[in-house]
C-alpha positions as a LaTeX table, in Angstrom:
\begin{tabular}{lrrr}
\hline
Residue & $x$ (\AA) & $y$ (\AA) & $z$ (\AA) \\
\hline
Met1 & 76.80 & 102.82 & 127.89 \\
Ser2 & 77.88 & 99.63 & 129.53 \\
Gly3 & 80.33 & 99.35 & 132.40 \\
Gly4 & 81.45 & 102.94 & 131.79 \\
Thr5 & 82.34 & 102.24 & 128.17 \\
Gln6 & 80.49 & 103.07 & 124.97 \\
His7 & 79.36 & 100.33 & 122.60 \\
Trp8 & 77.58 & 99.91 & 119.26 \\
Ile9 & 74.89 & 97.58 & 118.06 \\
Ala10 & 75.29 & 96.73 & 114.36 \\
Arg11 & 73.38 & 94.53 & 111.95 \\
Pro12 & 72.80 & 94.22 & 108.19 \\
Gly13 & 71.57 & 97.45 & 106.63 \\
Gln14 & 71.02 & 98.59 & 103.03 \\
Pro15 & 73.38 & 98.50 & 100.05 \\
Leu16 & 75.88 & 101.38 & 100.32 \\
Arg17 & 75.00 & 104.26 & 98.08 \\
Gly18 & 75.92 & 107.81 & 97.44 \\
Thr19 & 78.91 & 110.17 & 97.48 \\
Val20 & 80.82 & 110.70 & 100.75 \\
Arg21 & 83.95 & 112.48 & 101.88 \\
Val22 & 85.73 & 110.91 & 104.85 \\
Pro23 & 87.74 & 113.14 & 107.24 \\
Gly24 & 91.20 & 114.52 & 106.48 \\
Asp25 & 94.25 & 112.32 & 106.56 \\
Lys26 & 95.54 & 111.90 & 110.09 \\
Ser27 & 99.23 & 111.53 & 109.19 \\
Val28 & 99.22 & 114.67 & 107.03 \\
Ser29 & 97.32 & 116.60 & 109.75 \\
His30 & 99.86 & 115.78 & 112.40 \\
Arg31 & 102.76 & 116.76 & 110.21 \\
Ala32 & 101.09 & 119.96 & 108.94 \\
Val33 & 100.76 & 121.30 & 112.47 \\
Met34 & 104.29 & 120.19 & 113.45 \\
Leu35 & 106.06 & 121.67 & 110.50 \\
Gly36 & 103.85 & 124.74 & 110.51 \\
Ala37 & 104.88 & 125.33 & 114.09 \\
Leu38 & 108.56 & 125.00 & 113.33 \\
Ala39 & 108.39 & 127.13 & 110.16 \\
Glu40 & 108.90 & 130.86 & 109.75 \\
Gly41 & 105.68 & 132.50 & 108.83 \\
Thr42 & 102.01 & 131.52 & 108.89 \\
Thr43 & 100.70 & 128.16 & 107.62 \\
His44 & 97.07 & 127.69 & 106.68 \\
Val45 & 95.89 & 124.15 & 106.96 \\
Arg46 & 92.60 & 123.09 & 105.30 \\
Gly47 & 90.95 & 119.71 & 105.70 \\
Phe48 & 92.63 & 119.18 & 109.15 \\
Leu49 & 91.28 & 116.03 & 110.86 \\
Glu50 & 89.12 & 117.05 & 113.85 \\
Gly51 & 90.20 & 113.88 & 115.71 \\
Glu52 & 91.34 & 113.57 & 119.31 \\
Asp53 & 94.88 & 112.43 & 118.17 \\
Thr54 & 95.54 & 115.40 & 115.94 \\
Arg55 & 94.02 & 117.86 & 118.35 \\
Ala56 & 96.31 & 116.48 & 121.06 \\
Thr57 & 99.35 & 117.26 & 118.79 \\
Ala58 & 98.05 & 120.82 & 118.19 \\
Arg59 & 97.54 & 121.31 & 121.94 \\
Val60 & 101.15 & 120.23 & 122.63 \\
Phe61 & 102.48 & 122.87 & 120.30 \\
Glu62 & 100.20 & 125.47 & 121.87 \\
Gln63 & 101.71 & 124.53 & 125.24 \\
Leu64 & 105.13 & 125.01 & 123.70 \\
Gly65 & 104.26 & 128.61 & 122.74 \\
Val66 & 102.85 & 128.30 & 119.22 \\
Arg67 & 99.70 & 130.31 & 118.46 \\
Ile68 & 97.15 & 128.18 & 116.51 \\
Glu69 & 93.82 & 129.56 & 115.37 \\
Thr70 & 90.66 & 127.58 & 114.47 \\
Pro71 & 88.64 & 129.89 & 112.17 \\
Ser72 & 86.30 & 127.01 & 111.28 \\
Ala73 & 85.99 & 123.24 & 111.66 \\
Ser74 & 88.77 & 121.36 & 109.84 \\
Glu75 & 90.86 & 124.53 & 109.51 \\
Arg76 & 93.91 & 125.68 & 111.37 \\
Ile77 & 96.11 & 128.73 & 111.07 \\
Val78 & 99.57 & 128.05 & 112.58 \\
His79 & 101.79 & 130.96 & 113.42 \\
Gly80 & 105.23 & 129.44 & 113.13 \\
Val81 & 107.94 & 130.23 & 115.68 \\
Gly82 & 110.88 & 128.93 & 113.68 \\
Leu83 & 113.10 & 126.00 & 114.43 \\
His84 & 114.42 & 127.40 & 117.76 \\
Gly85 & 111.29 & 129.33 & 118.87 \\
Leu86 & 109.55 & 126.64 & 120.98 \\
Arg87 & 109.36 & 127.42 & 124.74 \\
Gly88 & 109.68 & 124.72 & 127.42 \\
Ile89 & 107.01 & 124.04 & 129.97 \\
Ala90 & 107.21 & 122.32 & 133.33 \\
Thr91 & 104.00 & 120.24 & 132.95 \\
Pro92 & 103.89 & 117.01 & 130.92 \\
Leu93 & 102.85 & 117.14 & 127.26 \\
Asp94 & 99.84 & 114.87 & 126.75 \\
Cys95 & 99.72 & 113.00 & 123.39 \\
Gly96 & 96.48 & 111.26 & 124.24 \\
Asn97 & 96.16 & 108.09 & 122.17 \\
Ala98 & 98.47 & 109.32 & 119.38 \\
Gly99 & 101.45 & 107.03 & 118.78 \\
Thr100 & 102.36 & 109.09 & 115.71 \\
Gly101 & 102.27 & 112.26 & 117.84 \\
Met102 & 104.49 & 110.90 & 120.54 \\
Arg103 & 107.10 & 109.30 & 118.26 \\
Leu104 & 107.43 & 112.37 & 116.03 \\
Leu105 & 107.48 & 114.76 & 118.94 \\
Ala106 & 110.33 & 112.76 & 120.45 \\
Gly107 & 112.36 & 113.64 & 117.40 \\
Val108 & 111.44 & 117.32 & 117.58 \\
Leu109 & 111.98 & 117.67 & 121.29 \\
Ala110 & 115.32 & 115.78 & 121.31 \\
Gly111 & 116.82 & 118.86 & 119.58 \\
Gln112 & 115.46 & 121.51 & 121.95 \\
Ala113 & 117.37 & 123.45 & 124.67 \\
Phe114 & 114.77 & 122.54 & 127.29 \\
Asp115 & 113.63 & 119.43 & 129.09 \\
Ser116 & 110.22 & 117.92 & 128.33 \\
Val117 & 108.02 & 114.95 & 129.26 \\
Leu118 & 105.71 & 113.18 & 126.86 \\
Val119 & 102.72 & 111.24 & 128.37 \\
Gly120 & 99.76 & 109.41 & 126.80 \\
Asp121 & 96.56 & 107.61 & 127.70 \\
Ala122 & 96.34 & 104.11 & 129.09 \\
Ser123 & 96.59 & 102.59 & 125.61 \\
Leu124 & 99.49 & 104.69 & 124.43 \\
Ser125 & 101.28 & 104.03 & 127.73 \\
Lys126 & 101.53 & 100.34 & 126.79 \\
Arg127 & 103.09 & 100.94 & 123.36 \\
Pro128 & 106.84 & 100.34 & 123.03 \\
Met129 & 109.00 & 103.36 & 122.25 \\
Arg130 & 112.42 & 101.72 & 122.40 \\
Arg131 & 112.74 & 101.52 & 118.62 \\
Val132 & 112.59 & 105.27 & 118.37 \\
Ile133 & 114.59 & 106.02 & 121.57 \\
Asp134 & 117.53 & 103.89 & 120.55 \\
Pro135 & 118.33 & 105.52 & 117.16 \\
Leu136 & 117.66 & 108.96 & 118.62 \\
Ala137 & 120.22 & 108.15 & 121.30 \\
Arg138 & 122.76 & 107.31 & 118.57 \\
Met139 & 122.19 & 110.86 & 117.37 \\
Gly140 & 123.09 & 112.14 & 120.85 \\
Ala141 & 119.56 & 112.43 & 122.34 \\
Arg142 & 118.93 & 111.58 & 125.98 \\
Ile143 & 115.55 & 110.05 & 126.55 \\
Asp144 & 114.47 & 108.15 & 129.64 \\
Ala145 & 111.43 & 105.81 & 129.64 \\
Glu146 & 109.73 & 103.31 & 131.89 \\
Glu147 & 110.88 & 99.64 & 131.96 \\
Gly148 & 110.46 & 98.08 & 128.54 \\
Gly149 & 110.77 & 101.47 & 126.83 \\
Leu150 & 107.22 & 102.49 & 127.68 \\
Pro151 & 105.97 & 106.02 & 128.13 \\
Pro152 & 106.24 & 108.57 & 129.79 \\
Leu153 & 109.29 & 109.75 & 127.79 \\
Arg154 & 111.57 & 112.14 & 129.64 \\
Ile155 & 113.56 & 114.06 & 127.08 \\
His156 & 116.66 & 115.95 & 128.21 \\
Gly157 & 117.30 & 119.25 & 126.45 \\
Gly158 & 120.57 & 120.88 & 125.56 \\
Gln159 & 122.05 & 117.84 & 123.76 \\
Arg160 & 124.23 & 118.27 & 120.65 \\
Leu161 & 122.70 & 116.07 & 118.00 \\
Gln162 & 124.80 & 114.46 & 115.24 \\
Gly163 & 123.37 & 113.23 & 111.96 \\
Ile164 & 123.67 & 109.48 & 111.45 \\
Glu165 & 123.25 & 106.88 & 108.69 \\
Tyr166 & 120.66 & 104.44 & 110.04 \\
Thr167 & 119.00 & 101.35 & 108.55 \\
Leu168 & 115.71 & 100.60 & 110.29 \\
Pro169 & 115.50 & 97.01 & 111.52 \\
Val170 & 111.72 & 97.12 & 111.04 \\
Ala171 & 110.04 & 99.39 & 108.49 \\
Ser172 & 108.30 & 102.23 & 110.33 \\
Ala173 & 107.27 & 105.61 & 108.92 \\
Gln174 & 106.95 & 106.94 & 112.50 \\
Val175 & 110.52 & 106.02 & 113.48 \\
Lys176 & 111.92 & 107.30 & 110.14 \\
Ser177 & 110.02 & 110.51 & 110.65 \\
Ala178 & 111.32 & 110.99 & 114.19 \\
Leu179 & 114.88 & 110.66 & 112.93 \\
Leu180 & 114.36 & 113.11 & 110.14 \\
Leu181 & 112.73 & 115.66 & 112.44 \\
Ala182 & 115.64 & 115.27 & 114.92 \\
Gly183 & 117.90 & 115.75 & 111.89 \\
Leu184 & 116.60 & 119.29 & 111.49 \\
Tyr185 & 118.61 & 120.10 & 114.70 \\
Ala186 & 121.62 & 117.86 & 113.98 \\
Gln187 & 125.15 & 118.55 & 112.71 \\
Gly188 & 125.80 & 116.69 & 109.46 \\
Asp189 & 123.32 & 114.92 & 107.19 \\
Thr190 & 120.76 & 112.33 & 108.43 \\
Val191 & 120.29 & 109.29 & 106.21 \\
Val192 & 117.57 & 106.69 & 106.87 \\
Arg193 & 117.21 & 103.41 & 104.95 \\
Glu194 & 114.31 & 100.95 & 105.28 \\
Pro195 & 114.01 & 97.22 & 104.70 \\
His196 & 110.67 & 97.95 & 102.94 \\
Pro197 & 109.55 & 101.39 & 101.75 \\
Thr198 & 107.00 & 103.15 & 104.06 \\
Arg199 & 104.81 & 106.22 & 103.55 \\
Asp200 & 106.74 & 109.27 & 102.80 \\
Tyr201 & 104.52 & 112.05 & 104.18 \\
Thr202 & 107.29 & 113.63 & 106.26 \\
Glu203 & 109.73 & 113.77 & 103.33 \\
Arg204 & 107.13 & 115.29 & 101.00 \\
Met205 & 106.08 & 117.88 & 103.51 \\
Leu206 & 109.67 & 118.81 & 104.50 \\
Ala207 & 110.29 & 119.49 & 100.84 \\
Ala208 & 107.08 & 121.53 & 100.58 \\
Phe209 & 108.24 & 123.61 & 103.55 \\
Gly210 & 111.51 & 124.32 & 101.77 \\
Trp211 & 114.02 & 122.01 & 103.46 \\
Arg212 & 116.59 & 120.18 & 101.27 \\
Ile213 & 115.80 & 116.53 & 101.30 \\
Glu214 & 116.37 & 113.67 & 98.82 \\
Phe215 & 114.13 & 110.68 & 99.00 \\
Ser216 & 113.07 & 107.60 & 97.10 \\
Pro217 & 111.25 & 104.43 & 98.18 \\
Gly218 & 113.15 & 103.09 & 101.17 \\
Tyr219 & 115.65 & 105.97 & 101.34 \\
Ala220 & 115.86 & 109.49 & 102.68 \\
Arg221 & 118.78 & 111.97 & 103.08 \\
Leu222 & 118.13 & 115.12 & 105.05 \\
Thr223 & 120.65 & 117.93 & 104.51 \\
Ala224 & 121.85 & 119.66 & 107.70 \\
Cys225 & 121.30 & 123.40 & 108.22 \\
Gly226 & 118.26 & 125.03 & 106.73 \\
Arg227 & 115.01 & 126.70 & 107.54 \\
Leu228 & 111.33 & 125.81 & 107.17 \\
Val229 & 109.25 & 128.34 & 105.35 \\
Ala230 & 105.48 & 128.42 & 105.98 \\
Thr231 & 103.25 & 127.11 & 103.24 \\
Asp232 & 99.56 & 126.36 & 102.92 \\
Val233 & 98.52 & 122.68 & 103.26 \\
Asn234 & 95.35 & 121.08 & 101.80 \\
Val235 & 94.88 & 117.78 & 103.65 \\
Pro236 & 93.45 & 114.94 & 101.45 \\
Ala237 & 90.80 & 112.61 & 102.72 \\
Asp238 & 92.31 & 109.82 & 104.84 \\
Phe239 & 92.76 & 106.55 & 102.97 \\
Ser240 & 92.74 & 104.65 & 106.24 \\
Ser241 & 89.21 & 106.04 & 106.98 \\
Ala242 & 88.13 & 105.30 & 103.39 \\
Ala243 & 89.23 & 101.74 & 103.80 \\
Phe244 & 86.19 & 100.73 & 105.91 \\
Phe245 & 83.82 & 101.93 & 103.15 \\
Leu246 & 85.86 & 100.27 & 100.38 \\
Val247 & 85.47 & 96.94 & 102.13 \\
Ala248 & 81.79 & 97.55 & 103.13 \\
Ala249 & 80.75 & 98.43 & 99.55 \\
Ser250 & 82.74 & 95.47 & 98.22 \\
Ile251 & 81.06 & 92.89 & 100.44 \\
Val252 & 77.43 & 94.24 & 100.58 \\
Pro253 & 75.45 & 93.20 & 97.45 \\
Gly254 & 73.98 & 96.06 & 95.43 \\
Ser255 & 76.43 & 98.66 & 96.69 \\
Glu256 & 77.88 & 101.52 & 94.66 \\
Leu257 & 79.69 & 104.27 & 96.51 \\
Arg258 & 81.94 & 107.21 & 95.55 \\
Leu259 & 84.54 & 108.37 & 98.06 \\
Glu260 & 85.78 & 111.86 & 97.23 \\
Ala261 & 89.40 & 113.21 & 97.08 \\
Val262 & 91.05 & 110.27 & 98.90 \\
Gly263 & 94.81 & 110.47 & 99.50 \\
Met264 & 96.50 & 108.08 & 97.15 \\
Asn265 & 100.03 & 108.09 & 98.45 \\
Pro266 & 101.48 & 104.90 & 96.97 \\
Arg267 & 103.07 & 103.94 & 100.31 \\
Arg268 & 99.58 & 104.03 & 101.92 \\
Thr269 & 97.30 & 102.24 & 99.41 \\
Gly270 & 98.35 & 98.62 & 99.84 \\
Leu271 & 94.80 & 97.67 & 100.76 \\
Leu272 & 93.61 & 98.88 & 97.36 \\
Thr273 & 96.12 & 96.53 & 95.65 \\
Ala274 & 95.04 & 93.66 & 97.93 \\
Leu275 & 91.27 & 94.16 & 97.40 \\
Arg276 & 91.79 & 94.35 & 93.63 \\
Arg277 & 93.72 & 91.03 & 93.79 \\
Met278 & 90.71 & 89.61 & 95.63 \\
Gly279 & 88.43 & 90.70 & 92.79 \\
Ala280 & 87.08 & 94.05 & 94.11 \\
Asp281 & 85.66 & 96.51 & 91.66 \\
Ile282 & 87.28 & 99.86 & 92.59 \\
Val283 & 87.89 & 102.54 & 89.96 \\
Glu284 & 89.93 & 105.78 & 90.34 \\
Asp285 & 88.43 & 108.99 & 88.99 \\
Asn286 & 89.34 & 112.74 & 89.05 \\
Ala287 & 93.01 & 112.07 & 89.91 \\
Thr288 & 94.94 & 115.23 & 90.85 \\
Glu289 & 97.47 & 116.50 & 93.40 \\
Gln290 & 97.00 & 118.48 & 96.54 \\
Gly291 & 100.10 & 119.91 & 98.30 \\
Gly292 & 102.34 & 117.32 & 96.69 \\
Glu293 & 100.05 & 114.40 & 97.63 \\
Pro294 & 98.18 & 112.47 & 94.89 \\
Val295 & 94.35 & 112.30 & 95.38 \\
Ala296 & 91.48 & 110.69 & 93.49 \\
Asp297 & 87.85 & 109.80 & 93.86 \\
Leu298 & 87.32 & 106.05 & 94.42 \\
Val299 & 84.21 & 104.45 & 92.97 \\
Val300 & 83.60 & 101.06 & 94.56 \\
Arg301 & 80.89 & 98.54 & 93.52 \\
His302 & 79.99 & 95.22 & 95.09 \\
Ala303 & 81.95 & 92.31 & 93.64 \\
Pro304 & 82.52 & 88.69 & 94.68 \\
Leu305 & 85.85 & 88.38 & 96.44 \\
His306 & 88.22 & 85.40 & 96.62 \\
Gly307 & 91.00 & 84.58 & 99.13 \\
Ile308 & 94.65 & 85.53 & 98.42 \\
Glu309 & 98.02 & 85.60 & 100.17 \\
Val310 & 99.09 & 89.01 & 101.44 \\
Gly311 & 102.61 & 89.85 & 102.73 \\
Gly312 & 106.05 & 90.90 & 101.57 \\
Asp313 & 106.50 & 94.38 & 100.29 \\
Leu314 & 102.75 & 95.02 & 100.34 \\
Ala315 & 102.43 & 94.66 & 104.15 \\
Pro316 & 104.02 & 97.97 & 105.15 \\
Asp317 & 101.82 & 99.84 & 102.70 \\
Met318 & 98.65 & 98.70 & 104.48 \\
Ile319 & 99.66 & 98.25 & 108.09 \\
Asp320 & 96.72 & 100.36 & 109.40 \\
Glu321 & 94.25 & 98.72 & 107.06 \\
Phe322 & 94.78 & 95.07 & 108.08 \\
Pro323 & 91.71 & 95.01 & 110.38 \\
Ala324 & 89.55 & 95.96 & 107.42 \\
Leu325 & 91.22 & 93.34 & 105.29 \\
Phe326 & 90.44 & 90.70 & 107.89 \\
Val327 & 86.77 & 91.52 & 107.34 \\
Ala328 & 87.12 & 91.32 & 103.56 \\
Ala329 & 88.82 & 87.94 & 103.93 \\
Ala330 & 86.04 & 86.62 & 106.12 \\
Cys331 & 83.63 & 87.45 & 103.32 \\
Ala332 & 85.76 & 86.16 & 100.41 \\
Gln333 & 85.58 & 82.70 & 98.82 \\
Gly334 & 88.25 & 80.35 & 100.25 \\
Ala335 & 91.14 & 81.24 & 102.54 \\
Thr336 & 93.25 & 84.40 & 102.85 \\
Thr337 & 96.65 & 84.24 & 104.46 \\
Ile338 & 98.28 & 87.31 & 105.96 \\
Arg339 & 102.07 & 87.35 & 106.58 \\
Asp340 & 104.80 & 89.84 & 107.43 \\
Ala341 & 102.51 & 91.92 & 109.66 \\
Ala342 & 104.03 & 91.37 & 113.08 \\
Glu343 & 103.85 & 95.08 & 113.76 \\
Leu344 & 100.13 & 94.62 & 114.25 \\
Arg345 & 100.88 & 93.05 & 117.58 \\
Val346 & 102.07 & 96.34 & 119.07 \\
Lys347 & 99.39 & 98.74 & 117.75 \\
Glu348 & 96.58 & 100.20 & 119.88 \\
Ser349 & 95.83 & 96.55 & 120.64 \\
Asp350 & 97.34 & 93.30 & 119.44 \\
Arg351 & 95.37 & 93.66 & 116.23 \\
Ile352 & 96.03 & 90.12 & 115.03 \\
Ala353 & 94.78 & 88.58 & 118.24 \\
Thr354 & 91.91 & 91.01 & 118.67 \\
Met355 & 90.58 & 90.54 & 115.10 \\
Ala356 & 91.02 & 86.79 & 115.40 \\
Gln357 & 89.13 & 86.76 & 118.67 \\
Gly358 & 86.32 & 88.89 & 117.34 \\
Leu359 & 85.87 & 87.01 & 114.06 \\
Arg360 & 85.77 & 83.66 & 115.94 \\
Ala361 & 83.07 & 85.16 & 118.25 \\
Leu362 & 81.04 & 85.58 & 114.98 \\
Gly363 & 81.73 & 82.03 & 113.85 \\
Val364 & 84.60 & 82.60 & 111.40 \\
Glu365 & 87.56 & 80.19 & 111.36 \\
Val366 & 90.86 & 82.00 & 112.01 \\
Asp367 & 94.30 & 80.49 & 112.52 \\
Glu368 & 96.73 & 82.94 & 114.10 \\
His369 & 100.46 & 83.10 & 113.10 \\
Pro370 & 103.15 & 85.17 & 114.87 \\
Asp371 & 103.19 & 87.59 & 111.93 \\
Gly372 & 99.59 & 87.30 & 110.65 \\
Ala373 & 96.70 & 84.88 & 110.30 \\
Thr374 & 94.77 & 82.67 & 107.91 \\
Ile375 & 91.12 & 83.50 & 107.65 \\
Val376 & 88.72 & 80.96 & 106.15 \\
Ser377 & 85.54 & 82.44 & 104.83 \\
Gly378 & 82.16 & 81.22 & 106.04 \\
Pro379 & 78.82 & 82.44 & 107.24 \\
Met380 & 79.00 & 85.03 & 109.99 \\
Ala381 & 76.60 & 84.90 & 112.99 \\
Gly382 & 75.70 & 87.58 & 115.47 \\
Gly383 & 77.55 & 87.92 & 118.74 \\
Thr384 & 79.56 & 90.20 & 121.00 \\
Val385 & 82.96 & 91.57 & 120.00 \\
Asp386 & 85.43 & 93.45 & 122.28 \\
Ser387 & 87.35 & 96.11 & 120.38 \\
His388 & 89.80 & 96.54 & 123.37 \\
Gly389 & 89.46 & 100.27 & 122.83 \\
Asp390 & 91.00 & 100.06 & 119.39 \\
His391 & 89.30 & 102.43 & 116.91 \\
Arg392 & 90.14 & 100.47 & 113.78 \\
Ile393 & 88.99 & 97.21 & 115.32 \\
Ala394 & 85.62 & 98.82 & 116.28 \\
Met395 & 84.95 & 100.26 & 112.85 \\
Ser396 & 86.02 & 96.97 & 111.08 \\
Phe397 & 83.39 & 95.02 & 113.03 \\
Ala398 & 80.73 & 97.59 & 112.25 \\
Val399 & 81.47 & 96.70 & 108.62 \\
Ala400 & 81.60 & 92.94 & 109.31 \\
Ala401 & 78.10 & 93.10 & 110.91 \\
Gln402 & 76.66 & 94.15 & 107.50 \\
Arg403 & 77.22 & 90.43 & 106.46 \\
Ala404 & 76.25 & 88.78 & 109.77 \\
Ser405 & 73.06 & 86.81 & 110.19 \\
Gly406 & 72.29 & 88.46 & 113.54 \\
Glu407 & 72.98 & 91.46 & 115.73 \\
Val408 & 76.64 & 92.26 & 116.54 \\
Arg409 & 77.46 & 94.11 & 119.82 \\
Ile410 & 80.75 & 95.98 & 119.56 \\
Glu411 & 82.21 & 96.86 & 122.99 \\
Asp412 & 84.47 & 99.76 & 123.91 \\
Val413 & 84.15 & 102.05 & 120.81 \\
Ala414 & 84.84 & 105.49 & 122.46 \\
Asn415 & 88.33 & 105.70 & 120.85 \\
Val416 & 86.84 & 105.84 & 117.37 \\
Ala417 & 86.84 & 109.59 & 117.84 \\
Thr418 & 90.73 & 109.60 & 117.90 \\
Ser419 & 90.83 & 108.96 & 114.14 \\
Phe420 & 87.31 & 109.16 & 112.66 \\
Pro421 & 84.89 & 111.47 & 114.54 \\
Gly422 & 81.39 & 111.04 & 113.14 \\
Phe423 & 82.08 & 107.59 & 111.68 \\
Asp424 & 78.73 & 106.22 & 112.92 \\
Ala425 & 76.74 & 109.06 & 111.41 \\
Leu426 & 78.50 & 108.85 & 108.06 \\
Ala427 & 78.21 & 105.07 & 108.06 \\
Arg428 & 74.41 & 105.36 & 108.56 \\
Asp429 & 74.20 & 107.89 & 105.75 \\
Thr430 & 75.70 & 105.29 & 103.32 \\
Gly431 & 73.27 & 102.55 & 104.41 \\
Ile432 & 75.13 & 100.77 & 107.23 \\
Trp433 & 72.92 & 99.84 & 110.14 \\
Leu434 & 74.74 & 101.07 & 113.25 \\
Gly435 & 73.30 & 102.24 & 116.55 \\
Gln436 & 74.43 & 103.20 & 120.02 \\
Gly437 & 74.05 & 100.42 & 122.66 \\
Ala438 & 71.73 & 101.00 & 125.57 \\
\hline
\end{tabular}
């Protein structure tokens, strides 16, 4: 521990080998608990991510009167209360670090008869919520926020919601999902269009729970009036968590790693496309479906990478994986230019600035743009990197350290537990050298 915050020491380890299964998909875990809570009947969730974000969402629904059992790790039994069975509570509902949880809950709570307040940790309290508040207000919701649209969100109950047709100014699965969830409580259909297609977990899961919804890439129409019927959910392994190992095995000579049952939602796997364009050797095996979601084993072997340009329609499909791509770019021959990723500036940290700062600290040349960066490959030295409490930044630099010439100290890594509990232990099992700082 240092200054009250946890840090890692990382340096080059062994080639990555073996077969691993990363934790369950965070997006699917959030939605499985939410829809299970609002459904009629009992939903059994297997593969639930035991992360702080997803546990925070489950705790919120427990506060709202939903009984949720944990018969074993990564398993939840959600006793649904139906669309109108939630009970209000006077105390604030704590979303922790979960931006997904807060934005989706805003949609659900906008349609309730009771008032509620959503709060978050220091990081989430700096993340803008105006882009979800404004379209919900057009549906008739009343949500107050701090100056700049920041949390806490004070949601007034008893509002009559009306379905709307809305085109998102910026592609966002979280905003789209909030509107669709509010649409469960609205008069008339809710239609959402996107400038670029984003992940469709909410649409797929609403259909699995029996709600009438039409959707295609960039479009969703939710039919008013219906009921959610409980169903069992098998959560696939999280592609965003697998991303760090895809990059690590690609850049460390001698590596060959199998990642089991990874979620392959086409709106989520942009990094796979980008890495293959860079020359990565990644093969899909044992492809199947789990609960409407495509899954496959990914077998990745070391391969020499080369720089590319990344942007356009690919960017929304890999928005959470850009920190890992920055590392791949630093190890690729030539320059990689990232565009159309301005949303990275308002994540858990300004991920463009934080990745650029960290790579420069290790001697890599990075030129920032408003919506991305150009990374020029070169030898990486040791050094100290501040993750600014951002879990994906911390894990990305643990991977980068495997190609550094010296020891890399990664500051402020406690938030890794929000999305990938046990990352350090699993990383060590594959051959990555990663230790706790003294």
